[in-house]
PyMOL commands that place a pseudoatom at each C-alpha (Angstrom):
pseudoatom trace, name=CA, resn=MET, resi=1, chain=A, elem=C, hetatm=0, pos=[39.290, 260.234, 12.558]
pseudoatom trace, name=CA, resn=SER, resi=2, chain=A, elem=C, hetatm=0, pos=[35.755, 259.767, 11.227]
pseudoatom trace, name=CA, resn=ARG, resi=3, chain=A, elem=C, hetatm=0, pos=[32.981, 260.284, 13.725]
pseudoatom trace, name=CA, resn=VAL, resi=4, chain=A, elem=C, hetatm=0, pos=[29.320, 259.384, 13.902]
pseudoatom trace, name=CA, resn=ASP, resi=5, chain=A, elem=C, hetatm=0, pos=[27.551, 262.467, 15.286]
pseudoatom trace, name=CA, resn=ASN, resi=6, chain=A, elem=C, hetatm=0, pos=[23.786, 262.298, 15.588]
pseudoatom trace, name=CA, resn=GLY, resi=7, chain=A, elem=C, hetatm=0, pos=[22.487, 264.551, 18.357]
pseudoatom trace, name=CA, resn=ASP, resi=8, chain=A, elem=C, hetatm=0, pos=[23.495, 263.049, 21.707]
pseudoatom trace, name=CA, resn=PHE, resi=9, chain=A, elem=C, hetatm=0, pos=[25.188, 260.114, 20.044]
pseudoatom trace, name=CA, resn=GLN, resi=10, chain=A, elem=C, hetatm=0, pos=[28.839, 260.702, 19.179]
pseudoatom trace, name=CA, resn=MET, resi=11, chain=A, elem=C, hetatm=0, pos=[31.370, 257.986, 18.499]
pseudoatom trace, name=CA, resn=ASP, resi=12, chain=A, elem=C, hetatm=0, pos=[34.734, 257.830, 16.823]
pseudoatom trace, name=CA, resn=LEU, resi=13, chain=A, elem=C, hetatm=0, pos=[34.698, 255.092, 14.176]
pseudoatom trace, name=CA, resn=GLY, resi=14, chain=A, elem=C, hetatm=0, pos=[38.363, 254.381, 14.786]
pseudoatom trace, name=CA, resn=THR, resi=15, chain=A, elem=C, hetatm=0, pos=[37.607, 253.795, 18.465]
pseudoatom trace, name=CA, resn=LEU, resi=16, chain=A, elem=C, hetatm=0, pos=[34.737, 251.490, 17.539]
pseudoatom trace, name=CA, resn=ALA, resi=17, chain=A, elem=C, hetatm=0, pos=[37.024, 249.522, 15.211]
pseudoatom trace, name=CA, resn=LEU, resi=18, chain=A, elem=C, hetatm=0, pos=[39.633, 249.222, 17.974]
pseudoatom trace, name=CA, resn=PHE, resi=19, chain=A, elem=C, hetatm=0, pos=[36.968, 247.944, 20.373]
pseudoatom trace, name=CA, resn=ALA, resi=20, chain=A, elem=C, hetatm=0, pos=[35.813, 245.417, 17.781]
pseudoatom trace, name=CA, resn=LEU, resi=21, chain=A, elem=C, hetatm=0, pos=[39.366, 244.145, 17.312]
pseudoatom trace, name=CA, resn=THR, resi=22, chain=A, elem=C, hetatm=0, pos=[39.909, 243.921, 21.084]
pseudoatom trace, name=CA, resn=GLU, resi=23, chain=A, elem=C, hetatm=0, pos=[36.621, 242.088, 21.618]
pseudoatom trace, name=CA, resn=PHE, resi=24, chain=A, elem=C, hetatm=0, pos=[37.315, 239.676, 18.757]
pseudoatom trace, name=CA, resn=LEU, resi=25, chain=A, elem=C, hetatm=0, pos=[40.763, 238.749, 20.085]
pseudoatom trace, name=CA, resn=LEU, resi=26, chain=A, elem=C, hetatm=0, pos=[39.406, 238.286, 23.605]
pseudoatom trace, name=CA, resn=SER, resi=27, chain=A, elem=C, hetatm=0, pos=[36.624, 236.067, 22.233]
pseudoatom trace, name=CA, resn=LEU, resi=28, chain=A, elem=C, hetatm=0, pos=[39.166, 233.811, 20.536]
pseudoatom trace, name=CA, resn=THR, resi=29, chain=A, elem=C, hetatm=0, pos=[41.028, 233.269, 23.800]
pseudoatom trace, name=CA, resn=PRO, resi=30, chain=A, elem=C, hetatm=0, pos=[40.093, 229.853, 25.262]
pseudoatom trace, name=CA, resn=GLY, resi=31, chain=A, elem=C, hetatm=0, pos=[38.910, 231.103, 28.640]
pseudoatom trace, name=CA, resn=PRO, resi=32, chain=A, elem=C, hetatm=0, pos=[36.248, 229.597, 30.957]
pseudoatom trace, name=CA, resn=ALA, resi=33, chain=A, elem=C, hetatm=0, pos=[33.358, 230.465, 28.599]
pseudoatom trace, name=CA, resn=VAL, resi=34, chain=A, elem=C, hetatm=0, pos=[34.986, 228.797, 25.594]
pseudoatom trace, name=CA, resn=LEU, resi=35, chain=A, elem=C, hetatm=0, pos=[35.946, 225.735, 27.652]
pseudoatom trace, name=CA, resn=LEU, resi=36, chain=A, elem=C, hetatm=0, pos=[32.365, 225.355, 28.848]
pseudoatom trace, name=CA, resn=VAL, resi=37, chain=A, elem=C, hetatm=0, pos=[30.950, 225.588, 25.309]
pseudoatom trace, name=CA, resn=VAL, resi=38, chain=A, elem=C, hetatm=0, pos=[33.532, 223.129, 23.985]
pseudoatom trace, name=CA, resn=GLY, resi=39, chain=A, elem=C, hetatm=0, pos=[32.938, 220.647, 26.789]
pseudoatom trace, name=CA, resn=LEU, resi=40, chain=A, elem=C, hetatm=0, pos=[29.141, 220.732, 26.515]
pseudoatom trace, name=CA, resn=SER, resi=41, chain=A, elem=C, hetatm=0, pos=[29.203, 220.545, 22.710]
pseudoatom trace, name=CA, resn=MET, resi=42, chain=A, elem=C, hetatm=0, pos=[31.489, 217.519, 22.694]
pseudoatom trace, name=CA, resn=ARG, resi=43, chain=A, elem=C, hetatm=0, pos=[29.549, 215.708, 25.380]
pseudoatom trace, name=CA, resn=GLN, resi=44, chain=A, elem=C, hetatm=0, pos=[25.931, 216.710, 24.621]
pseudoatom trace, name=CA, resn=GLY, resi=45, chain=A, elem=C, hetatm=0, pos=[25.960, 218.065, 21.061]
pseudoatom trace, name=CA, resn=PHE, resi=46, chain=A, elem=C, hetatm=0, pos=[25.858, 221.479, 19.402]
pseudoatom trace, name=CA, resn=ARG, resi=47, chain=A, elem=C, hetatm=0, pos=[22.359, 222.428, 20.639]
pseudoatom trace, name=CA, resn=ILE, resi=48, chain=A, elem=C, hetatm=0, pos=[23.363, 222.163, 24.296]
pseudoatom trace, name=CA, resn=GLY, resi=49, chain=A, elem=C, hetatm=0, pos=[26.593, 224.070, 23.686]
pseudoatom trace, name=CA, resn=PHE, resi=50, chain=A, elem=C, hetatm=0, pos=[24.680, 226.761, 21.808]
pseudoatom trace, name=CA, resn=MET, resi=51, chain=A, elem=C, hetatm=0, pos=[22.334, 227.251, 24.762]
pseudoatom trace, name=CA, resn=ALA, resi=52, chain=A, elem=C, hetatm=0, pos=[25.383, 227.852, 26.958]
pseudoatom trace, name=CA, resn=THR, resi=53, chain=A, elem=C, hetatm=0, pos=[26.533, 230.414, 24.380]
pseudoatom trace, name=CA, resn=LEU, resi=54, chain=A, elem=C, hetatm=0, pos=[23.211, 232.235, 24.679]
pseudoatom trace, name=CA, resn=GLY, resi=55, chain=A, elem=C, hetatm=0, pos=[23.592, 232.264, 28.441]
pseudoatom trace, name=CA, resn=ILE, resi=56, chain=A, elem=C, hetatm=0, pos=[27.094, 233.719, 28.186]
pseudoatom trace, name=CA, resn=LEU, resi=57, chain=A, elem=C, hetatm=0, pos=[25.986, 236.465, 25.816]
pseudoatom trace, name=CA, resn=SER, resi=58, chain=A, elem=C, hetatm=0, pos=[22.963, 237.238, 27.994]
pseudoatom trace, name=CA, resn=THR, resi=59, chain=A, elem=C, hetatm=0, pos=[25.303, 237.864, 30.913]
pseudoatom trace, name=CA, resn=ASN, resi=60, chain=A, elem=C, hetatm=0, pos=[27.377, 240.185, 28.752]
pseudoatom trace, name=CA, resn=ALA, resi=61, chain=A, elem=C, hetatm=0, pos=[24.231, 242.149, 27.937]
pseudoatom trace, name=CA, resn=VAL, resi=62, chain=A, elem=C, hetatm=0, pos=[23.523, 242.476, 31.662]
pseudoatom trace, name=CA, resn=PHE, resi=63, chain=A, elem=C, hetatm=0, pos=[27.102, 243.616, 32.274]
pseudoatom trace, name=CA, resn=PHE, resi=64, chain=A, elem=C, hetatm=0, pos=[26.800, 246.292, 29.589]
pseudoatom trace, name=CA, resn=SER, resi=65, chain=A, elem=C, hetatm=0, pos=[23.654, 247.546, 31.327]
pseudoatom trace, name=CA, resn=LEU, resi=66, chain=A, elem=C, hetatm=0, pos=[25.300, 247.511, 34.762]
pseudoatom trace, name=CA, resn=SER, resi=67, chain=A, elem=C, hetatm=0, pos=[28.316, 249.300, 33.346]
pseudoatom trace, name=CA, resn=ALA, resi=68, chain=A, elem=C, hetatm=0, pos=[26.031, 252.051, 32.065]
pseudoatom trace, name=CA, resn=LEU, resi=69, chain=A, elem=C, hetatm=0, pos=[24.521, 252.346, 35.542]
pseudoatom trace, name=CA, resn=GLY, resi=70, chain=A, elem=C, hetatm=0, pos=[27.904, 252.367, 37.279]
pseudoatom trace, name=CA, resn=VAL, resi=71, chain=A, elem=C, hetatm=0, pos=[27.220, 249.201, 39.279]
pseudoatom trace, name=CA, resn=GLY, resi=72, chain=A, elem=C, hetatm=0, pos=[30.357, 247.487, 38.003]
pseudoatom trace, name=CA, resn=ALA, resi=73, chain=A, elem=C, hetatm=0, pos=[32.505, 250.338, 39.265]
pseudoatom trace, name=CA, resn=LEU, resi=74, chain=A, elem=C, hetatm=0, pos=[30.839, 250.031, 42.678]
pseudoatom trace, name=CA, resn=ILE, resi=75, chain=A, elem=C, hetatm=0, pos=[31.668, 246.322, 42.905]
pseudoatom trace, name=CA, resn=LEU, resi=76, chain=A, elem=C, hetatm=0, pos=[35.239, 246.881, 41.781]
pseudoatom trace, name=CA, resn=ALA, resi=77, chain=A, elem=C, hetatm=0, pos=[35.683, 249.718, 44.291]
pseudoatom trace, name=CA, resn=SER, resi=78, chain=A, elem=C, hetatm=0, pos=[34.270, 247.782, 47.248]
pseudoatom trace, name=CA, resn=ALA, resi=79, chain=A, elem=C, hetatm=0, pos=[36.732, 245.287, 48.708]
pseudoatom trace, name=CA, resn=THR, resi=80, chain=A, elem=C, hetatm=0, pos=[33.931, 243.292, 50.342]
pseudoatom trace, name=CA, resn=LEU, resi=81, chain=A, elem=C, hetatm=0, pos=[31.729, 243.033, 47.254]
pseudoatom trace, name=CA, resn=PHE, resi=82, chain=A, elem=C, hetatm=0, pos=[34.694, 242.227, 45.035]
pseudoatom trace, name=CA, resn=THR, resi=83, chain=A, elem=C, hetatm=0, pos=[35.868, 239.479, 47.392]
pseudoatom trace, name=CA, resn=ILE, resi=84, chain=A, elem=C, hetatm=0, pos=[32.387, 237.935, 47.544]
pseudoatom trace, name=CA, resn=VAL, resi=85, chain=A, elem=C, hetatm=0, pos=[32.064, 237.889, 43.760]
pseudoatom trace, name=CA, resn=LYS, resi=86, chain=A, elem=C, hetatm=0, pos=[35.605, 236.570, 43.408]
pseudoatom trace, name=CA, resn=TRP, resi=87, chain=A, elem=C, hetatm=0, pos=[35.110, 233.592, 45.717]
pseudoatom trace, name=CA, resn=ILE, resi=88, chain=A, elem=C, hetatm=0, pos=[31.710, 232.759, 44.263]
pseudoatom trace, name=CA, resn=GLY, resi=89, chain=A, elem=C, hetatm=0, pos=[33.307, 232.758, 40.827]
pseudoatom trace, name=CA, resn=ALA, resi=90, chain=A, elem=C, hetatm=0, pos=[36.236, 230.590, 41.919]
pseudoatom trace, name=CA, resn=ALA, resi=91, chain=A, elem=C, hetatm=0, pos=[33.918, 228.086, 43.621]
pseudoatom trace, name=CA, resn=TYR, resi=92, chain=A, elem=C, hetatm=0, pos=[31.701, 227.881, 40.558]
pseudoatom trace, name=CA, resn=LEU, resi=93, chain=A, elem=C, hetatm=0, pos=[34.668, 227.260, 38.261]
pseudoatom trace, name=CA, resn=VAL, resi=94, chain=A, elem=C, hetatm=0, pos=[35.728, 224.395, 40.527]
pseudoatom trace, name=CA, resn=TYR, resi=95, chain=A, elem=C, hetatm=0, pos=[32.170, 223.027, 40.431]
pseudoatom trace, name=CA, resn=LEU, resi=96, chain=A, elem=C, hetatm=0, pos=[32.057, 223.131, 36.623]
pseudoatom trace, name=CA, resn=GLY, resi=97, chain=A, elem=C, hetatm=0, pos=[35.576, 221.726, 36.340]
pseudoatom trace, name=CA, resn=ILE, resi=98, chain=A, elem=C, hetatm=0, pos=[34.754, 218.766, 38.564]
pseudoatom trace, name=CA, resn=GLY, resi=99, chain=A, elem=C, hetatm=0, pos=[31.604, 218.203, 36.531]
pseudoatom trace, name=CA, resn=MET, resi=100, chain=A, elem=C, hetatm=0, pos=[33.699, 217.963, 33.366]
pseudoatom trace, name=CA, resn=ILE, resi=101, chain=A, elem=C, hetatm=0, pos=[36.202, 215.609, 35.001]
pseudoatom trace, name=CA, resn=ALA, resi=102, chain=A, elem=C, hetatm=0, pos=[33.456, 213.400, 36.431]
pseudoatom trace, name=CA, resn=PRO, resi=103, chain=A, elem=C, hetatm=0, pos=[32.638, 211.329, 33.261]
pseudoatom trace, name=CA, resn=LEU, resi=104, chain=A, elem=C, hetatm=0, pos=[36.246, 210.177, 32.950]
pseudoatom trace, name=CA, resn=ALA, resi=105, chain=A, elem=C, hetatm=0, pos=[36.503, 209.508, 36.675]
pseudoatom trace, name=CA, resn=LYS, resi=106, chain=A, elem=C, hetatm=0, pos=[33.261, 207.485, 36.592]
pseudoatom trace, name=CA, resn=ARG, resi=107, chain=A, elem=C, hetatm=0, pos=[34.425, 205.414, 33.630]
pseudoatom trace, name=CA, resn=LEU, resi=108, chain=A, elem=C, hetatm=0, pos=[37.753, 204.661, 35.294]
pseudoatom trace, name=CA, resn=TRP, resi=109, chain=A, elem=C, hetatm=0, pos=[35.884, 203.724, 38.459]
pseudoatom trace, name=CA, resn=ARG, resi=110, chain=A, elem=C, hetatm=0, pos=[33.560, 201.417, 36.488]
pseudoatom trace, name=CA, resn=GLU, resi=111, chain=A, elem=C, hetatm=0, pos=[36.507, 199.713, 34.841]
pseudoatom trace, name=CA, resn=ARG, resi=112, chain=A, elem=C, hetatm=0, pos=[38.151, 199.248, 38.211]
pseudoatom trace, name=CA, resn=SER, resi=113, chain=A, elem=C, hetatm=0, pos=[34.881, 197.890, 39.604]
pseudoatom trace, name=CA, resn=LEU, resi=114, chain=A, elem=C, hetatm=0, pos=[34.696, 195.359, 36.766]
pseudoatom trace, name=CA, resn=ASP, resi=115, chain=A, elem=C, hetatm=0, pos=[38.233, 194.265, 37.544]
pseudoatom trace, name=CA, resn=ARG, resi=116, chain=A, elem=C, hetatm=0, pos=[37.083, 193.694, 41.109]
pseudoatom trace, name=CA, resn=GLY, resi=117, chain=A, elem=C, hetatm=0, pos=[34.222, 191.480, 39.958]
pseudoatom trace, name=CA, resn=LEU, resi=118, chain=A, elem=C, hetatm=0, pos=[31.234, 193.861, 39.926]
pseudoatom trace, name=CA, resn=ASN, resi=119, chain=A, elem=C, hetatm=0, pos=[29.019, 193.645, 36.851]
pseudoatom trace, name=CA, resn=LEU, resi=120, chain=A, elem=C, hetatm=0, pos=[28.575, 196.635, 34.539]
pseudoatom trace, name=CA, resn=SER, resi=121, chain=A, elem=C, hetatm=0, pos=[24.950, 197.353, 35.527]
pseudoatom trace, name=CA, resn=GLU, resi=122, chain=A, elem=C, hetatm=0, pos=[25.909, 197.574, 39.204]
pseudoatom trace, name=CA, resn=ALA, resi=123, chain=A, elem=C, hetatm=0, pos=[28.756, 199.942, 38.430]
pseudoatom trace, name=CA, resn=ARG, resi=124, chain=A, elem=C, hetatm=0, pos=[26.541, 202.201, 36.308]
pseudoatom trace, name=CA, resn=ALA, resi=125, chain=A, elem=C, hetatm=0, pos=[23.821, 202.222, 38.949]
pseudoatom trace, name=CA, resn=ALA, resi=126, chain=A, elem=C, hetatm=0, pos=[26.369, 203.383, 41.515]
pseudoatom trace, name=CA, resn=ALA, resi=127, chain=A, elem=C, hetatm=0, pos=[27.448, 206.264, 39.245]
pseudoatom trace, name=CA, resn=PRO, resi=128, chain=A, elem=C, hetatm=0, pos=[24.322, 207.562, 37.453]
pseudoatom trace, name=CA, resn=GLN, resi=129, chain=A, elem=C, hetatm=0, pos=[24.635, 210.088, 34.637]
pseudoatom trace, name=CA, resn=VAL, resi=130, chain=A, elem=C, hetatm=0, pos=[23.133, 213.562, 35.055]
pseudoatom trace, name=CA, resn=ARG, resi=131, chain=A, elem=C, hetatm=0, pos=[20.877, 214.479, 32.127]
pseudoatom trace, name=CA, resn=GLN, resi=132, chain=A, elem=C, hetatm=0, pos=[21.805, 217.822, 30.592]
pseudoatom trace, name=CA, resn=THR, resi=133, chain=A, elem=C, hetatm=0, pos=[18.915, 220.028, 29.470]
pseudoatom trace, name=CA, resn=ALA, resi=134, chain=A, elem=C, hetatm=0, pos=[18.910, 223.147, 27.308]
pseudoatom trace, name=CA, resn=VAL, resi=135, chain=A, elem=C, hetatm=0, pos=[17.702, 225.285, 30.220]
pseudoatom trace, name=CA, resn=ARG, resi=136, chain=A, elem=C, hetatm=0, pos=[20.396, 223.938, 32.538]
pseudoatom trace, name=CA, resn=SER, resi=137, chain=A, elem=C, hetatm=0, pos=[23.019, 224.591, 29.879]
pseudoatom trace, name=CA, resn=PHE, resi=138, chain=A, elem=C, hetatm=0, pos=[21.794, 228.187, 29.449]
pseudoatom trace, name=CA, resn=TRP, resi=139, chain=A, elem=C, hetatm=0, pos=[22.045, 228.883, 33.160]
pseudoatom trace, name=CA, resn=GLN, resi=140, chain=A, elem=C, hetatm=0, pos=[25.468, 227.259, 33.346]
pseudoatom trace, name=CA, resn=GLY, resi=141, chain=A, elem=C, hetatm=0, pos=[26.705, 229.692, 30.721]
pseudoatom trace, name=CA, resn=PHE, resi=142, chain=A, elem=C, hetatm=0, pos=[24.920, 232.632, 32.350]
pseudoatom trace, name=CA, resn=SER, resi=143, chain=A, elem=C, hetatm=0, pos=[26.150, 231.913, 35.873]
pseudoatom trace, name=CA, resn=LEU, resi=144, chain=A, elem=C, hetatm=0, pos=[29.697, 231.106, 34.748]
pseudoatom trace, name=CA, resn=GLN, resi=145, chain=A, elem=C, hetatm=0, pos=[30.018, 234.460, 33.012]
pseudoatom trace, name=CA, resn=ALA, resi=146, chain=A, elem=C, hetatm=0, pos=[28.263, 236.319, 35.832]
pseudoatom trace, name=CA, resn=SER, resi=147, chain=A, elem=C, hetatm=0, pos=[30.440, 234.848, 38.582]
pseudoatom trace, name=CA, resn=ASN, resi=148, chain=A, elem=C, hetatm=0, pos=[33.736, 235.852, 36.972]
pseudoatom trace, name=CA, resn=PRO, resi=149, chain=A, elem=C, hetatm=0, pos=[35.007, 239.150, 38.442]
pseudoatom trace, name=CA, resn=GLY, resi=150, chain=A, elem=C, hetatm=0, pos=[37.456, 239.325, 35.565]
pseudoatom trace, name=CA, resn=ASN, resi=151, chain=A, elem=C, hetatm=0, pos=[34.468, 240.217, 33.388]
pseudoatom trace, name=CA, resn=ILE, resi=152, chain=A, elem=C, hetatm=0, pos=[33.498, 242.969, 35.810]
pseudoatom trace, name=CA, resn=ALA, resi=153, chain=A, elem=C, hetatm=0, pos=[37.054, 244.300, 35.638]
pseudoatom trace, name=CA, resn=PHE, resi=154, chain=A, elem=C, hetatm=0, pos=[36.802, 244.353, 31.834]
pseudoatom trace, name=CA, resn=PHE, resi=155, chain=A, elem=C, hetatm=0, pos=[33.572, 246.334, 31.839]
pseudoatom trace, name=CA, resn=VAL, resi=156, chain=A, elem=C, hetatm=0, pos=[34.897, 248.764, 34.460]
pseudoatom trace, name=CA, resn=ALA, resi=157, chain=A, elem=C, hetatm=0, pos=[38.552, 249.195, 33.493]
pseudoatom trace, name=CA, resn=ILE, resi=158, chain=A, elem=C, hetatm=0, pos=[38.653, 248.544, 29.731]
pseudoatom trace, name=CA, resn=LEU, resi=159, chain=A, elem=C, hetatm=0, pos=[35.208, 249.372, 28.364]
pseudoatom trace, name=CA, resn=PRO, resi=160, chain=A, elem=C, hetatm=0, pos=[35.219, 253.049, 29.504]
pseudoatom trace, name=CA, resn=GLN, resi=161, chain=A, elem=C, hetatm=0, pos=[38.319, 253.609, 27.357]
pseudoatom trace, name=CA, resn=PHE, resi=162, chain=A, elem=C, hetatm=0, pos=[36.096, 253.258, 24.285]
pseudoatom trace, name=CA, resn=VAL, resi=163, chain=A, elem=C, hetatm=0, pos=[33.347, 255.613, 25.485]
pseudoatom trace, name=CA, resn=SER, resi=164, chain=A, elem=C, hetatm=0, pos=[33.446, 259.327, 24.686]
pseudoatom trace, name=CA, resn=PRO, resi=165, chain=A, elem=C, hetatm=0, pos=[32.242, 261.630, 27.503]
pseudoatom trace, name=CA, resn=GLU, resi=166, chain=A, elem=C, hetatm=0, pos=[31.094, 264.108, 24.846]
pseudoatom trace, name=CA, resn=GLY, resi=167, chain=A, elem=C, hetatm=0, pos=[28.169, 261.939, 23.755]
pseudoatom trace, name=CA, resn=SER, resi=168, chain=A, elem=C, hetatm=0, pos=[25.474, 259.803, 25.334]
pseudoatom trace, name=CA, resn=VAL, resi=169, chain=A, elem=C, hetatm=0, pos=[27.184, 257.086, 27.355]
pseudoatom trace, name=CA, resn=VAL, resi=170, chain=A, elem=C, hetatm=0, pos=[24.104, 254.851, 27.254]
pseudoatom trace, name=CA, resn=LEU, resi=171, chain=A, elem=C, hetatm=0, pos=[23.773, 255.018, 23.470]
pseudoatom trace, name=CA, resn=GLN, resi=172, chain=A, elem=C, hetatm=0, pos=[27.466, 254.327, 22.990]
pseudoatom trace, name=CA, resn=LEU, resi=173, chain=A, elem=C, hetatm=0, pos=[27.256, 251.303, 25.304]
pseudoatom trace, name=CA, resn=VAL, resi=174, chain=A, elem=C, hetatm=0, pos=[24.277, 250.015, 23.302]
pseudoatom trace, name=CA, resn=VAL, resi=175, chain=A, elem=C, hetatm=0, pos=[26.360, 250.176, 20.115]
pseudoatom trace, name=CA, resn=LEU, resi=176, chain=A, elem=C, hetatm=0, pos=[29.346, 248.534, 21.817]
pseudoatom trace, name=CA, resn=GLY, resi=177, chain=A, elem=C, hetatm=0, pos=[27.051, 245.871, 23.270]
pseudoatom trace, name=CA, resn=PHE, resi=178, chain=A, elem=C, hetatm=0, pos=[25.606, 244.956, 19.872]
pseudoatom trace, name=CA, resn=THR, resi=179, chain=A, elem=C, hetatm=0, pos=[29.116, 244.939, 18.422]
pseudoatom trace, name=CA, resn=SER, resi=180, chain=A, elem=C, hetatm=0, pos=[30.258, 242.586, 21.175]
pseudoatom trace, name=CA, resn=VAL, resi=181, chain=A, elem=C, hetatm=0, pos=[27.402, 240.141, 20.544]
pseudoatom trace, name=CA, resn=LEU, resi=182, chain=A, elem=C, hetatm=0, pos=[27.885, 240.206, 16.760]
pseudoatom trace, name=CA, resn=LEU, resi=183, chain=A, elem=C, hetatm=0, pos=[31.555, 239.331, 17.216]
pseudoatom trace, name=CA, resn=GLU, resi=184, chain=A, elem=C, hetatm=0, pos=[31.422, 236.867, 20.094]
pseudoatom trace, name=CA, resn=LEU, resi=185, chain=A, elem=C, hetatm=0, pos=[28.391, 234.890, 18.904]
pseudoatom trace, name=CA, resn=PRO, resi=186, chain=A, elem=C, hetatm=0, pos=[29.991, 233.481, 15.713]
pseudoatom trace, name=CA, resn=VAL, resi=187, chain=A, elem=C, hetatm=0, pos=[33.225, 232.720, 17.583]
pseudoatom trace, name=CA, resn=LEU, resi=188, chain=A, elem=C, hetatm=0, pos=[31.435, 230.670, 20.244]
pseudoatom trace, name=CA, resn=VAL, resi=189, chain=A, elem=C, hetatm=0, pos=[29.214, 229.041, 17.613]
pseudoatom trace, name=CA, resn=PHE, resi=190, chain=A, elem=C, hetatm=0, pos=[32.345, 228.035, 15.702]
pseudoatom trace, name=CA, resn=TYR, resi=191, chain=A, elem=C, hetatm=0, pos=[33.878, 226.492, 18.835]
pseudoatom trace, name=CA, resn=GLY, resi=192, chain=A, elem=C, hetatm=0, pos=[30.641, 224.649, 19.524]
pseudoatom trace, name=CA, resn=LEU, resi=193, chain=A, elem=C, hetatm=0, pos=[30.207, 223.345, 15.973]
pseudoatom trace, name=CA, resn=ALA, resi=194, chain=A, elem=C, hetatm=0, pos=[33.836, 222.282, 15.660]
pseudoatom trace, name=CA, resn=SER, resi=195, chain=A, elem=C, hetatm=0, pos=[33.658, 220.471, 18.993]
pseudoatom trace, name=CA, resn=ALA, resi=196, chain=A, elem=C, hetatm=0, pos=[30.361, 218.731, 18.188]
pseudoatom trace, name=CA, resn=LEU, resi=197, chain=A, elem=C, hetatm=0, pos=[31.557, 217.617, 14.741]
pseudoatom trace, name=CA, resn=SER, resi=198, chain=A, elem=C, hetatm=0, pos=[34.945, 216.443, 15.950]
pseudoatom trace, name=CA, resn=ALA, resi=199, chain=A, elem=C, hetatm=0, pos=[33.282, 214.460, 18.731]
pseudoatom trace, name=CA, resn=ARG, resi=200, chain=A, elem=C, hetatm=0, pos=[31.558, 212.320, 16.089]
pseudoatom trace, name=CA, resn=LEU, resi=201, chain=A, elem=C, hetatm=0, pos=[34.949, 211.207, 14.845]
pseudoatom trace, name=CA, resn=MET, resi=202, chain=A, elem=C, hetatm=0, pos=[36.350, 210.431, 18.279]
pseudoatom trace, name=CA, resn=ARG, resi=203, chain=A, elem=C, hetatm=0, pos=[35.939, 207.493, 20.568]
pseudoatom trace, name=CA, resn=GLU, resi=204, chain=A, elem=C, hetatm=0, pos=[34.074, 208.131, 23.801]
pseudoatom trace, name=CA, resn=ARG, resi=205, chain=A, elem=C, hetatm=0, pos=[37.248, 207.605, 25.785]
pseudoatom trace, name=CA, resn=ILE, resi=206, chain=A, elem=C, hetatm=0, pos=[39.074, 210.369, 23.902]
pseudoatom trace, name=CA, resn=ILE, resi=207, chain=A, elem=C, hetatm=0, pos=[36.174, 212.777, 24.449]
pseudoatom trace, name=CA, resn=GLU, resi=208, chain=A, elem=C, hetatm=0, pos=[36.267, 212.043, 28.168]
pseudoatom trace, name=CA, resn=TRP, resi=209, chain=A, elem=C, hetatm=0, pos=[39.988, 212.783, 28.356]
pseudoatom trace, name=CA, resn=ILE, resi=210, chain=A, elem=C, hetatm=0, pos=[39.616, 216.052, 26.417]
pseudoatom trace, name=CA, resn=GLU, resi=211, chain=A, elem=C, hetatm=0, pos=[36.646, 217.093, 28.559]
pseudoatom trace, name=CA, resn=ALA, resi=212, chain=A, elem=C, hetatm=0, pos=[38.543, 216.200, 31.735]
pseudoatom trace, name=CA, resn=LEU, resi=213, chain=A, elem=C, hetatm=0, pos=[41.495, 218.280, 30.539]
pseudoatom trace, name=CA, resn=GLY, resi=214, chain=A, elem=C, hetatm=0, pos=[39.170, 221.253, 30.065]
pseudoatom trace, name=CA, resn=GLY, resi=215, chain=A, elem=C, hetatm=0, pos=[37.762, 220.646, 33.533]
pseudoatom trace, name=CA, resn=GLY, resi=216, chain=A, elem=C, hetatm=0, pos=[41.246, 220.619, 34.995]
pseudoatom trace, name=CA, resn=ILE, resi=217, chain=A, elem=C, hetatm=0, pos=[41.988, 223.929, 33.297]
pseudoatom trace, name=CA, resn=LEU, resi=218, chain=A, elem=C, hetatm=0, pos=[38.805, 225.411, 34.807]
pseudoatom trace, name=CA, resn=VAL, resi=219, chain=A, elem=C, hetatm=0, pos=[39.889, 224.276, 38.267]
pseudoatom trace, name=CA, resn=ALA, resi=220, chain=A, elem=C, hetatm=0, pos=[43.323, 225.827, 37.669]
pseudoatom trace, name=CA, resn=LEU, resi=221, chain=A, elem=C, hetatm=0, pos=[41.662, 229.055, 36.512]
pseudoatom trace, name=CA, resn=ALA, resi=222, chain=A, elem=C, hetatm=0, pos=[39.681, 229.046, 39.753]
pseudoatom trace, name=CA, resn=GLY, resi=223, chain=A, elem=C, hetatm=0, pos=[42.970, 229.178, 41.632]
pseudoatom trace, name=CA, resn=SER, resi=224, chain=A, elem=C, hetatm=0, pos=[44.113, 232.146, 39.552]
pseudoatom trace, name=CA, resn=LEU, resi=225, chain=A, elem=C, hetatm=0, pos=[40.751, 233.809, 40.086]
pseudoatom trace, name=CA, resn=ALA, resi=226, chain=A, elem=C, hetatm=0, pos=[41.024, 233.403, 43.850]
pseudoatom trace, name=CA, resn=ARG, resi=227, chain=A, elem=C, hetatm=0, pos=[44.307, 235.350, 43.741]
pseudoatom trace, name=CA, resn=LEU, resi=228, chain=A, elem=C, hetatm=0, pos=[42.839, 238.134, 41.609]
pseudoatom trace, name=CA, resn=GLN, resi=229, chain=A, elem=C, hetatm=0, pos=[43.155, 241.576, 43.148]
pseudoatom trace, name=CA, resn=ARG, resi=230, chain=A, elem=C, hetatm=0, pos=[41.040, 244.666, 42.522]
pseudoatom trace, name=CA, resn=GLY, resi=231, chain=A, elem=C, hetatm=0, pos=[42.287, 246.647, 39.553]
pseudoatom trace, name=CA, resn=SER, resi=232, chain=A, elem=C, hetatm=0, pos=[44.431, 243.777, 38.245]
for i in range(1, 232): cmd.bond("trace and resi %d" % i, "trace and resi %d" % (i + 1))
show_as sticks, trace
zoom trace
């Protein structure tokens, strides 16, 4: 196997390629991060979805740093810390999922209100829309990624498999971190662009149903997350 050997920095190129393939395949998987980017891009446009992408990748950068410091291993080893992170993550997924279901629920409620004789302005006033900002979108992506203990498990259980103890761990993690961003960024951008462009061709009602479906999946993932055990 070819190796890059420059002083303290040593890395097997085959190992780096394997990490890149693993990271790319994981990025393609429609998990909570992808669902958030898709939902925001369809509802608010590509710019808002892209800000969520930046938040997600910023969290990954923090996780790479914590992994280098051994903090992730501490959380995974501590039953109390792991449980706290797990339940925070599950609750936040439910919160985001409900937020994605809300537009459809509000529209159905408005239609039902109209059938009951209320006028449209009264129905809309009773269910105001929350304005999405770029900063809010960024922090949604950041906090979603940060509150998922599955990410911690990845950085503790999987990432060390690609790090050689013979070289500088910090330098290797820097390389792996840049590799991760270079691979995950275009994948999330693609999801965001495709969602934003397809939304232009869809009726509002269809977008609401698709977004609500994604929200339901996030709520279901929260249930799976709540059952997650250390080391699984």
